[in-house]
N, C-alpha and C positions, 0 to 999 in steps of 0.2 A: 250787374255787371260795374257799372263806373264807382259803386261804392268799395267792391273788392278790387279794384286797380290802386285807389285812395288807401286802405290798409297797408297793398303791399308795396307803396310808396314810402309810407312811414315807416314801416319797418325795414325798409332799405336805409333808412337813413337814420334809423335809430342803431341799426348792426353797425353801420361805417363811423357813427360817434361814437360806440363803444370801442372800438379797434384803434383808437386814438387815443396818445395821453402826453399830456403837456409836462414837461420834465424842465427842472431848472438846474442849469449846470453853471458850475463855479471855478472861477480858473485862478491859481495863486502861486505864488515863487517858490519851488522846489527847497528852497535853503533858509528864506528869510518867511515862509508862508504867508507873506503879505499879500494882497488882492491885485491883480494885474487886470486894469482898462482897457478897451478897444482892443479886445484881444478877436483876432479870427477867427470864425467857427463856422466851419461848412459842411454840411450834409453830404454823404457819398451820394451822387448821381444829382444833385441839385446844382443850379449854376447861382444861387443866389448866396452871399455870405451876409454875415451877423456879425456885430461888436460886441463885447462886451461890456457891461455898467461901470460906476464907478467903484462898484460894491464888487466889482469882478465876475458878475452873473448875468445870466441870459435864459430864458424861458423859451423852450425848442418842444413845437409838436412832432411827436414822434409815431408812427404806428406801430402796432404789437409786431415784435420779433426781436431780432437783432439788427443795429443800425450803425455804419459806421461813422464817425464823426472826426475832421481834421481840424487840429487847434494850432495855432500859430502867432508867434508875435515877435514883432524887430528885436534882434539880439538874445532871444531865446530858439531853443531847440524843437522841431516842431512835431506833434505828436497828434499820433490816428489811437484813437479809444475806440473801443466797441461796446455800445449800450443797448441793453436787452430790455424791453417793455411786455409783461408789466413791471417796472421798478417802484423798489418797495420804500428806499432811503426817499427821504425830503428833497436832499442834493446830490447830484453826481460830481465829486471833485476830481480835479484834473491838474496837476503838479506839473509844472514846467520849468525844465533847468538851462541855466546860463548858457551861451553857448561860449566853449572855448574858445579864447582868439587864435585866429589861423597862425600858424607860424610859419616862417620865410621857407618858402621851397629850399630847402639846404642841400645840394646834389653833392654827395660825399663820393672821392675820388678813390679812395681806400680800397674800398670793396669793389674796384672795376667793374660795377652795375651803375645804370642811368636812374636809379631809382631815389628818388628823396629819402632823406634819413628816416623819415614816419614809417617807411614802408623797407626799410632794409633789416632783415631778418637777423643779420650781425649788429652785435652792440657795439655800437662807435659812438665815443665821447668826441668834439669839438669845441674848439673857441675861435671867435672869430667877430670881426665887427666892434663897438665898444669894448668890450672886455679884451679883447685882444690888444688896442689901444692904450689901455688902463695899465697894462702888466708894461707894455712900453715905457711907461713912466719911471718905472721902479728900476728895470735894467734895460736901458736902450741900446745897450753896445753888445748884448747875445742873450739867449732865450732860456738860458738857467730859469729864470724866476718865472716865466711863462708855464713851465712844465716840469717845476718844483711844487706848485701850489694846489697841483690837482692831488685828488686821493689818489692813494695806492703806486703813484711816484715820487722816486727822490733823485735830485741829483748829487750822485757820491764823488765827492773829491778825491782826487789820487794822488795827490802831490801838497806835500804842505806848504811849498813855498812857491810853486809855479801854478798853484790855482786850479791844474787840469781834473776834468771833471768827465763823468759816462752817466747816462739814463739807467737808472733800476726801477721796472714794474714791478709788483706785487714781491718785492723783496728778492728777486734773484740779479744775478751779478749783468752788468752793461753789456757784454759781449751777447746773451740772450735777447735784445732788445734792437731791432731794427730801428735805424735812422733813414728816412727819405726826404726828397725835397721834388715836387709833383711826381713822383713816383720813382724817383731815379734814385738807385742806391751812392749815393755821393760820399757818404761818410762810412766807412767801415776801414776795419784792418788799422794801420799804421795811422791814418790820420783820425781815428774815431777818438783817440784822447783828447783832441782840440777841436772836433766838431762843434760840440756847444757854445764854445768860447767866441768861435770866429764866423755865427752866423747872429746876425740883428735881424732883429722884427718889423722894421719901416716896411719892406718891399712885401710882407707877407698877406695873405688875405685870411686865412683860415691856418688851424694845423686841427689834424686828426688822429687819434689815438685808438686802436682795438688793443683791448687787453685779452692775453690769454693768447694760444698758438694761432699765428697768422702765416705758417710757412707753407699752406698749402696756395697762399695767393700771391708770395712775394718768394718761396726759396727758404734756403736755409738761414738761421741768424734771428727769425721771428719767432722764437721759442715765449718766451715771455710775451710779445706782442710787438706793433711797431709804431712809429710816430711819423706819420707824413706832413711836412711843411707844404703849404699849398699858397702857390707866389700869386701877386697881383698880373691880371691882363689887361690890356690897353681898351680904353672906352671911347666912345663917339664926343662925351666931354673930357677934356683935358684935367689932367691930377698930377698937380706940382705940389709936391710937401717937402718940407726941412725939418730937422730936428736935432736941437743942440742941446747939450747938459752937462752940467758940470757939477763932480761932488766932493765932498769935505775930505776925501781919500786921496784927491788928487787926480781923478778922473776926469777927462775932456771928450766928449763925444759928439760927433756932428755927423748926420747922412741924411742924403737927397733922395727923392724918387718922383720919375717921370715919367707919366702915360698918358698915350695918344694915338687915338684910330685917324689914320688919314686915307681913307675912301678903303682902297681893298688892303692896304698894307697899315700897320701898326707896331709901336713903340714902347719899351720898356726901357728906365734906366734907372740902377741903382749904386750908389756911390756912398762910401762912408769910410770916416776916419776916426781911429777908437784908441786912446791912449791910458797911462795911467803912470803917476809915479810911484816909486819904491814905498810902501805904506806897513808901518808899526804900530797897530795902535798898542799893544801890550811891552813896548818896548823891550823887548827879549833879544833885541839885534837882526831879527830873522824879518823876511818880508811875509804878511800875512796877504799882501795884493804884490805881484810882481811888477817891476818898471815894464812896460810895453808898448808897441807902439803897431797899429795894423793898420793895413789901405786895402778897401776894397773895391772892385769894379764889377757891375754884373748888367751888360744891356744885351737886349732880348729882341728877336726882329719876328715880328708876326705879319704872314701874308692871307687873304683873305680871298681866294682864287674864284670863290662862288660861295652862295651859301652851304654846299657841299662839302667844301674842299678846304683846308685850313694847315697853314705851316708855321714852324715855329723853332726858329734857332738861336740860340743862346750861348754867351761865353761867360765864364766865372772866373775871376781872377785876384788873390788874395795873399799877401804878404806880410807877415810878422816876425818881430824879436821881442822874444821875451823874456826877461832876467829876473831870478828870483833868489832866496838866500841871505847870506851876512851881508848886512848894511852898508857897513865897512867895506867890502868888497864891490859893491856896486857903486859907491861912493869915490871909489879907487884910492882909499887909503890905506885897503889893507888885502894886496894881492895875493897872499897865501888863505884869506876866507873862502870859505863852505860859499857855494854858487850853483846851481842849475839854471841853463840857460838853452831855451829853443829857440832855432832859427826854422820857419817854414816859408814853402811858398806851397800855392795850391793854383792848378788852373786845368777846369775843366768847361767841358762842351755839351749842351743839351741841343737834341733834335726830335720833333716830333713830326709826323704828316697823319691828316684825319680825313677820312674820305666817307661820305654816308652816300648810299644807296637807297635812295627813298627816303622814307620818315623811319622805319623799322630795322635800319641794319647798317653799322659802317664798320671799314677797316683802320687801324691805327698802326702807326710805326713808328719805332723810338729809339734812339742809339744816343748813348752817352760816351765822354773817354774823361777819364780821371789822369792825373798827374800830379803828383805829393813827393814834396821834398822834405827831409827834417833831420837836422842836424843837433844832437843835444850832449851839451857838455855839460860836466861837472868836473870838482877833482880826481885824475886818477883815471878817468872815464871819460869814452866818446862813443855814442853811437849814433849811427848816420846810414840813411836809405833812401830810396827811391821806390815809390810805388806806382805804376801804371794799373789800370784796372779800366774794362768797359762793360758796357750793359747793350743788347740789343734785344728788342722785343719786337715780335708781330700778334696781334691781337685782331681777333672777329668776332663782333658780336650781333645777335638778333634780338629785338626788343618788342615783343609784345606785348599786349594789354594783362596778359594773365601770367605768361610764362617770357623767359627771358634767359638766351643763351651765351655764352662767352666763354669762346676758346682760343687759345696763344701758343705760342713757343718764345721762349726766351734763351739768352746764351750771355753768361757772367765769365769772364777772364778778372784774373788777380793775379799779379806780379809785383814780387818783390825783390829787390836788389840792395843787398846791405854791402857797405864800403869796409873793404878788408882792413881794420885797423887794428883788433885786440887779438888775442891769443884763443880766443873761444871760437869755436867752429862757426862759418857763417849760418845765420839763420834766414838766408834767402830761400824764396818757395816758388811755384807754380799753381796755381790753382784754377780749376777749368769746370764749370756747371753747365749742363744742357740741361732744360727743362721744359715740361709740355704741360698745359692744364687745361681742364674745362670745368664751366660753373653752370648752374642752371638756378633762376629765380623764379620759383612756382606759387604765384596767389593762387590757394585752392577755394577760399572764398573771402568773404568779408571778416573773416577771424583768423585765418590761419595762411600763413606764409613760410613756405619754406626754402632756405638756402643750401644747396649742397655741392662741393667741389670734390675734384679729384686733382692731384699733382703728381708727376713722375721726373726725379731729376737723377741725372747721371753725374754723379760728383766723380773728379780725376782720380785717381789710387783709392777711393773708398767704394765703388760701387755703386749700385742703384738703389734708390730711397722712392717709395711710394706712399701719398700723404691724402689720406682722404678726411674730409671734415664735412660739418653739417651741422646749421643753426634753423632755430625755428622761432618764429614771432607769433605772439597768442595775442588777439585783441579779445580781452573780455567785454570792453565795453568803449565809450569815448573818453572816458576816465583812468582805465584801468587795463595795463597788457606786459605781455613777459616776454624775455627772450633765453632760451636755453641754447648751449653751442659748445661744441667741441673739435681737437682733431688732434692730430698729429705734429710732430716737429724734428728736425734735426738740427744740429751745428757741427760743421766740419771743424777739425782742430788747428789751431795759429797760436803764432805766440804771444800776438797782441792780447792781453789781458788785461784787468784790473790789478791783478796781483803783479804783472811782470812790468806795468807801466810804473805800480811804487818803487820797482828794485830801479828803474830809468834802463830795465834789460839788460843790466849789469849779470855777466855769468851764468845767463838763460841759457839751455841748450835748444839747439834747434829741434822741431816737430819732427819723427820719426817715422814716416809711413806704413814701415812695416812691422809696428808697434802700436800704434795711436790709432782710433777709431773714429767713427762719428757718437755726438752725442745725440742720444735718441730722446722724444717725450712724447708726452699726448698729456692734456689739458682740457678741463670743461669749467664752465662758468655758467649760471642763471641769474637773474636779475627779474625784478618786479618795479615797476613803474607806475604810479599813481599821479595824478594830479585834478586839482578842483580849483572851484570859487569858493571864498566864504563871506559873510557880512556883505550879500547883495552884489557881489563881483567886486569887492572894494580891496578885498585880500585875494592874493593868487597863493597857491601853495601846491609845491609836488615834492615828491619821495622818490627816489629811485634806491632799492637794496640787492645790492650784489654778492654773488657767494662764488669763491672761485677754488681752483686746484689745478697743480700743474705736477707732474714727475717727470725726472730727466734721470734715466739710466745712464751707469758708466761716465760721469761727470769728470772732466779736464780740470785737473787739480793741480799747483805748482808744489813739486816734493823737491827735498833738498837731496842733494847728490854729492856727498864730498863739498868740495867749495862751489860746486855748481849747483844750479837748480833746474828739475826737469818737468815739463809738462804731461802728467803720467793720466789716463784714464783709470780714476779708481775702482775697485770692485764693489759697487753699492748703489747707492742714488741720492738725487736731492730732490723734496717735495716742499711745493709753498701752499700754504691752504689759508683760507680768511676769509674775510667779507670788508666791505666798504657800502657805508650809509652815507648817502648825499638828500638833503634839505636843502628849498628854497623858498622863502617867502617875499612875497611881494607887495606893499602896501603904499599907493599913492609914489612918491619918490625913494622910496626905501627899499632895498632888495638884504634881505640877510640869508649867506648861505652857511650850511653847518656840513662838517664831515667829519665822519670818524672811520678808521683804517685799522681794523686788525689781521696782523699777516703773523704767520709761523712759518720760518721757511729753516729746514732742517735737513744736513748730510747725516744718511747711515751708512754704516760701513760695517757690516755684521751687526755683532749684538753694540755695538756703540752708536750712539746717536747724541749729535751735539748741535747747537742752534748755529745757522749762519750768522756770519761776523757782520758787522754794521748793519742791521737791520731791527729798526725799532717795532716793538711789537705792538704798541699802541700809539695811535697818533690821531690829532685832531686838527681842524682847519675850520676857521671861522672869521667870515668876511663879511663886514657890514658896509654898504654903497648906499651911496645920496647923489640923485641928481632931480638939477631944480631947472627947468624950463633951459636946459640946452645950455645956462650960464654958469653954472656951479656943479661939481664932482667933487664928492670926497669918500675915502675909502678908509675904514678902519680894521685891521686884520691882526689873528693872533693864532700861533701855529704852535702846538705841542708835541714833543717827540718822548717816548718812555725811553729808558734806559735800555743800549744796545752791548751785545756781547762783543771782545774785543778780540783781535788775532794773539796778543800775548797774556792772554785768561782771565784779565780784568774787562770790568764792568763800566761802561761808558756812563756819567751823569745826564739825568732826562733834565727837558729844557724848555723854554718859551721862547718863540720870535715874534715878534710883535712889530707892527707898522702904521703909519698913517701917511695919506696921500690927498692933498688940497689941490683944485686944478678950477682956474677961471677962463671960462670960454668966451670969445666973440667970433665974427662970423670968420676972419681971416687968421687969428690969432690965438694962440691961450698960452698962458703960463700956469706953471705947477709948479710946486715942492713937495719934497718926499722925504719921510724921517723912516728909515728902513732900520727895522732892529734897535727900535731906540730904549728898550731897557739894557742894550748889550751884553747880548747874552754871546759868550765866546767860550772857547774850550781852553782859552788860557788864562779864562778867569776862575777855572772852576778846576781844571784838570792841566797834564803838561801834553806837550806836542814832539818830546824828543828826549832821548837819554844820552848819556856821553858830553861833550862838551860841543860848544858852539862852533868850532873849527872842525869838528867831525860828527856831527849829530847822525844819531841814528832815529829816525822818524818814528812817531807810534800812529795808529791809526787815527784818519780824522773824522770824529764823528760829528761834529758842532762846527757851525760858524768860526772864522778866525781874526774877518775883518770888523765884527762887532757892529755897533750903531755907526751909520753912513746916514749923512743929509746929503741929498742932491736935490736940483733944482732945473729948471730948464724952459724952452720957450719951443712949439710947435706953429709953425708957419702954413696954411694952406692958398696957394697962389692962383 
């Protein structure tokens, strides 16, 4: 009996030994294939952990069958693998991928969502922080440079001598882009032609761009997209900044920003003075940069009643006198010379109140009022008027972890009253739009999120418009994602367009509500976004590839009618299609941005098809940045514009714009110098800008810079 028990014990021991196998595991870097030492390896259900040796290997004794093993290492994505015993290969190989650097949780305001930019299905581009600060070095007096250096966006100059400009997105005219500040539509209609020129960047925290139809979010006018300028808010730590700049073209810019929170109250204050002498680098006798002087003041008061309730009240005032044209007229030696003079005064108020109900819902109330007065003088012409506009919105949002609902109502009014000066019928009008909207963000799982929305607008004199919209975010992996979206849009007819601005509104007939109709559109865009680390993490690389299409039915175009011009809805459509490619490389202190835009925008009228004027079919963007220990910054940039079709039947020349900026930083002060357009690309070097005589010029389309090479430098103080 004793012998039988001994034999049974030996058999059981042999069986147990046979059912266990020693496995060698090797852990390597997925990119470099280098072995990783001190990697933590844990068997499922076991309390003890093991570490790999200097060769990246470890030996484990595993039972027969499948065993889950977790492998983790600092700076790498953790990985769980399944090992099946018996295992035939001598070594079980595990590859770990470097963790992507965690991006700052930037909350995008333009989508009305509380989600961070990484979780929003709508494609949003934004510029913030140091990048926005660097752009301010190039043009501290306005935001044209900030916008025009993005792929798919151009700032179109509408006056040869006064430098008025509008935003174009993906080849569509400026009236199809909505410009907002903190969600308030303050730059539209009569004030639109000067909005870009009268907004300085020092008080901005970031700006956000949605390309493609965004009318579901903000109503009419966002067919091509929207640009939302986000202001700074007060913090516990005082922020006091000054920026002083001078240019070789006779420009002087000075601005200051102060922000501070005092317990339950807070204050931000922005003030600036911007001016320029009349500047004519081509010696034509006409200004490439007009003589102007502008003052801006923007105080905002914040009240933090509690952690749940916050109020903001602000006021913005700016006044400007701008005169371009014949230099001899501006200098006072030729009172009969050609001139264009703009006198403008802008006053606007902003109010918002937010209250949070617990952690998951909040109510927001917004209101703004805008007063804009502008007088335009030129020989034999005078156009003057006052625009009053209001915006009121009530929004309720419920934020769940997987689903978010946002619903609201808004009312927009826009009243323009023209001074009775000329024989042309008055262009005064009253527009009123009441709208409701509902939006849902739904995270189905870790790989798919959907954002859908519906808006209904009742537009005075033009009826009711229903605008659906949907976007989807696909997360294929931590490195690869895609966004696809589309929606409907519309634009109410108005006399303030790029074409009428070029004419200084001379002999333009008023809109006829019984004849004119809404321009309606639909658009779709899709992108693919990839990012990774190379060379053991020393090199970062990201790629974004976007495809877009927008179609506008019955577009409003300026048509001659005897000695007058009338804005008419033509029987046809405009479509804009193309793609944008953005690449970003990073290596230690260097960053390289490369961009390419292909845009084909065409007007279709029956069998006639013609390319949209002033649209480069091909455009290249390239920027190389160097930043060293927060002491030195340098940037080299180059932009290519292909030939453009002009309204006189001719074709503009291709050209490059180049720039170089160097900045030295200390704790409280920084000095910089910028060589903008140092190859001196100017339309007046390779083409003409007017026909006729200098006393009565007939201006051609402006498709290239007129100011040429301009050097500027300045000082920034952080106190």
